[in-house]
N, C-alpha and C positions, 0 to 999 in steps of 0.2 A: 628834638622831641616835640616842640610846639608845632612844627610843620607836619610831622608825621601824624599828630593827633587830628589836625584839621583835614588833612588829606584822607584820613580814615573816615571822618565824618562825611566828606564829600562822596565817598565810595559806598556808603550805606545804600542798600537797595540794588547794587550792581550784581549781587548774587541771585540773579533771576534767571528766566529762561534763556537770556542772552549769554550766560556764562559758557565759555568754551568756544567763542568765536575765534576764527583764525585771524591772526594779525596780517596775513599776506594776501596778495591778489588772488581772487577766486574766479574772475571772469574777464575775458578780453572781449569787448563789445565791437570795437572797430579799430582798423589800422589803415592809414593811408599815408605812405611816405611821399615826400616831394622827391624829385629826381636827385640821385646821389650815388656815390661810389660803392656803398654797401647795400643798396637796394637790390633785391633778388638774391642776396647772399645771406643776410641776417634779418629775417628768416629766408631760407633757401627756397627758390621757386623751381617748380617742375612743370613741364607742359601739362595742361589740363587743370591746374590748380585754380580754385575759385577763391573769393573772399573768405568763405567759410573754411576752406583748406588752410589759408594763411592764418586766420584767427586761431584755428585749432593748434597749429604749430606754436604760435605765441603763447597760448594757454599752457601747452606742455612745457614751454621754456620758463615762463614767468610766474605761473601760479604755484602757490604753496611754499615759496622760499625766495631766496635772494641770489640764485646762481645763474639766472638767465640773462639775456641781453638782446636788445633790439635797437636798430638805428632808424631814426626818423627822417633822414635825408635833409635836403636844404630847407630854407625857411618855410614854415607852415606845416611840414609833414607831421602827422600826429598819431597818437594811440589813445584809445578810450578804454578804461578798465574800472573795475569795482571790486569790493570785498564781499564776503558772504553776509554782510550786515551793514546798516547805515553807520557812518562815522560820526560820533557824537562830538559836538563842539564843547571842549572842556576849558576853553579860554586860555589855553597854553599851546604848546606845539602838539599838533594833532596827527599829522602824517609825515613820514619820511620816505622820500622817493630816491632810490639809489641810482647813481650814474657811474662813470669811470673817470672823473676828473682827477688829476694828479698835480701835486706841487712840484715845480721845477727844482731839481737839485743844482742846476747851474745858477739859479738866482734864488738861493734859499731864504733870503731875508725879505723878499717881496712876495706878497700873496698872489700866486698865479703860477701858471705853467701850461697845462693842457686842460681846457674846459670849454664846453660847448653848450651854453645855457639855454634851457628850455622854459617856456612859460606854462604856468599851471592854470587850468580852468576847473571849477568845481560845479557839479550839477545836482539839482534837487529833483527827485522823481515826482513832479507836481501832478501828473495824471495817474500815478499809481500803477502803471503797467509793468514795472519791474525792469525796464530797459530804457536806455536813452532814446527819446523820441521828440517829435516836434512840440509836444505839449509840456515839455520840461523847461526848467529855468537854469541858465548857466551864468556863472560869474567868474571874473578873473581874480586870481590871487595877486594882490598888489605887491610886487617885489621892490627891492631897494633902488632900482634904476628906472622906476615908472616915470618920474618927472623928466628924465632924459630920453625917453623912448618916443617913438611915433605911434600914436593911436590911429586906429582905422586904416592900417596899412593893408594894401592889397597887391598880390603878385599873381601873375598867370604864366604857367609853363606850357610850352608847345612840344608835342611829341616829336622826337628827331627822326630823320631818315637814316637808319643804321648803315645804308649802303653809300651814303654821300662821301665825297673825298674829305679826309681829315685835314685839319689845319693845325699843325703843331705850334707850340709856343716858340717865339723867336730865339729865346735863350734858355728857358727851362726845359731841358730835354725830357723830363719825366711827364710833361704835359703833352699829350698826344693830339688833343683837339680842343682848341679854344672857341670853336663855334659848334658845340655839340648840342646842348639843350637850350634853346632860346627862351628868354623870359622877358616880360615887361611888368612894370610896377608903377605905383603912384608915389614913389619915394619923394620926400621933400628935397633931397639932394638931386640937382639936375643931372649929374653924371651917373646916377644910380637908378634911372628909370627904365633901363633896358640892359641886357647883357646875356651871358651864357653860363650855364653850369659846365665847367670844363671836364674833360675826360683825362685820366692819367694812365700811366703805363702799369700801375700796380693792380688796376681793376679794369678788365676789358669787357665784362659782361654789360648788357644794356642797363642803363641807369634809370630807365622809365619802368614803373611797376608793371610787370608783364601780365598780371591778372586783371588789370584795369583796361577796359576797352576804350575809354575816353581818350581823345587825342589832345585835349586841353584840360589843364588842371588849374583851378584858382583857389587860393588860400587867403584868408583875411584874419587880421588880429593886431596885436601890438608888436612892433618891431624894436628890439633892443639896439642900443648903439653898438657900432663895430669898434671893438677895443683891442683886437689882436695887433701885435707889433712884430714887424719883420726885422729880426736882429741879425740877418745875414748880409745886410748891405745890398739888398735887391736880388740876391741869388735864390730866394724863396725856399731855403732849406733849413731855416732856424727861426721858429716862431714862438713868441711868448704871449700867452692869453691871460690877462689879469682876471682874478676872481671878481665877480660882481657882488652886490649886497645880497641879503637873504631873500628867500622867496622864489628861487629858481631850481631847476633840475639840472644835474650834470654840470654844476657850477663850482661846487666845493668838493674836496675829497670826502668820501663817505664818513671817515672818522671825524671830520670837522663839521659835517652837515647836520644841523639840529632838526631839520624838517620845516614844515610850514604851519601856520595857524589859520584855521577857518575864519577867525576874526579879521584876517586881512582881505576878505572877499569884497569886491567892488562891482558895481553895475557897469554897463557900457559907457556911461557918462563919467565914470570915476568916483561915484558916490559910494560910501561904505554901506554895506548891507548887513543885517543881523540874521545869521543862520544858526539854528540849533543843531543841525546835522547836515551832512551831504550824502548823496547816494552814488555819485559817479565822479570820476576824475579824468580829465583830458590833459595831455602834455603835448606841446608842439614846439618845434625848433624855433628859437626866438631871434636869431641873427641871420643876416644874409651877407655872407662874406666868404672869400676864398683864401685859404692860407697855404699857398704853395704846395709843397709835397704832402702836406697834411690833408689837402683836399678841402671841400666845402665844409663850413661849420655845420655840424649835424649832431643834434642831441641824441645821446644814448640813454635808454632806460634799462636798468638792471634789477628791477623788482621794486616793491614798495611795501611798507608796513604801517598799519594803524598802531599808533603808540599807546593806545588804551582800548583794545578791542572789546572788552567786556564792560565798558563804561555805560552809564545811563545819564541822561541830561541832569545837570545840576540845577536845582530849583532855587532861584534867588530868594534868600531869606530863610531857607530850610537849613538852619545852622546845625541842628541836632540830627539831620539826616533821616528823619522818620517819614519823609515823603509828603509832608504837608507843612504849611506855615502857620504857626500858632504862638501864643504867649510864651510857650516853653522855649522857643527860639530866641526870644529876647533874653531870657535867663542864660541860655547857652552862649550867646554872643557876649554878654557882659562877663561871663566866666572866662571866655577866651581872651578878652581884652585885659583882664586882671593878671593873666599869666605873662604879659609882656608885649613886646613889639611884634606885630604880625604882618608887617608890610610886605614880607617876601612870600606870603602864602599864595600859591598858584591855584586859586579856585574862586568862583564868583558867588558862592552861596552866602558867605558872611559879608561880602562887599556889596551891600544892598544898594547903595547909590551909584555903584559901578564907576568910581573915580580912580580905581587902582590902589586905593589905600583902605585898610581896615582900621577904623577908629570909632570914636564916640558918635560921629555923624551918622554912621551906619545904624547905630542903635535908634537914633531919632528917625531915620528913614524907615526902619523896620516897624517902629511903633505907628508911624504915619500910614504905612502900608496896611497894617492890621485895622486901623481905625477907618480907612477908606474902603476896606473890603476888596481891594484890587490886588489879588494875589492868587 
């Protein structure tokens, strides 16, 4: 009851012109997969297709619901999308991006199975042109494995010669070419600074995005640690991929995935940033690893939803939800405190000092705010 009351207060004003926003993806701005076994398949490439053609396919698949799917290829491959409105930071879980991760039935008591975690970037339309551009600001969502990850990772892929002689794996017969797409990187592990995206017998189409004329593709970002385990004794046909912490895509089964918080945004140096909203989202494959018959680790995006599409920004101190901070909010905050423990309330309006707890200290902070005029 107490929680419902305060959430209702936080939502006052939401019944504005923004009411009726779609919770689902409304626009795909860009898509560039890194080489991989599903490239040119999901979405399907046809001769003559351009970037606009591919983006249109993705919009038909992903926009307006949660039934589509797109593969991002090896490390760095990405998609950029947005909603039909800015996503407001409600200081809780704000957006949920769906993938196709599953829990292994063979190892039911260990969190993991099949997952291919992708890293999330959030963008703010700083130049106001309505599309992602050079004038905008981008921030990484700090996931649970950030401390174990390599920041400022860079990898370059080189377009393969499709006519060259294939080099099959010496023992894994399903790998038809272990020298297919060459890559180099600045990996901190010496044995991971160069290698190949392998080709397998399950997918024989070109793994290089055919609508891209470039013969070299470079991707930069944060690289997650490789966590997959070969449980087949070297045969390459039984892999277990442990789930990582929160803040990634295609990492947890959709039924267990709570989404991410805009509050987790950090700058390129790892410093937290305060954002009242975001306009764009970018997801890119976060691991560089090959899992036998499963192929390269490749994040899949199967739609996304704004968890509060009609929200408006919560004004800190506006406890009664009338859109302004006044002495009436002091009375409203005292009334709420008299009702009991409110530490589980998920809104920042009454948490004036932003310490995560709603108590008498917030009354003092609110009075100080009013006296200073800084609100």
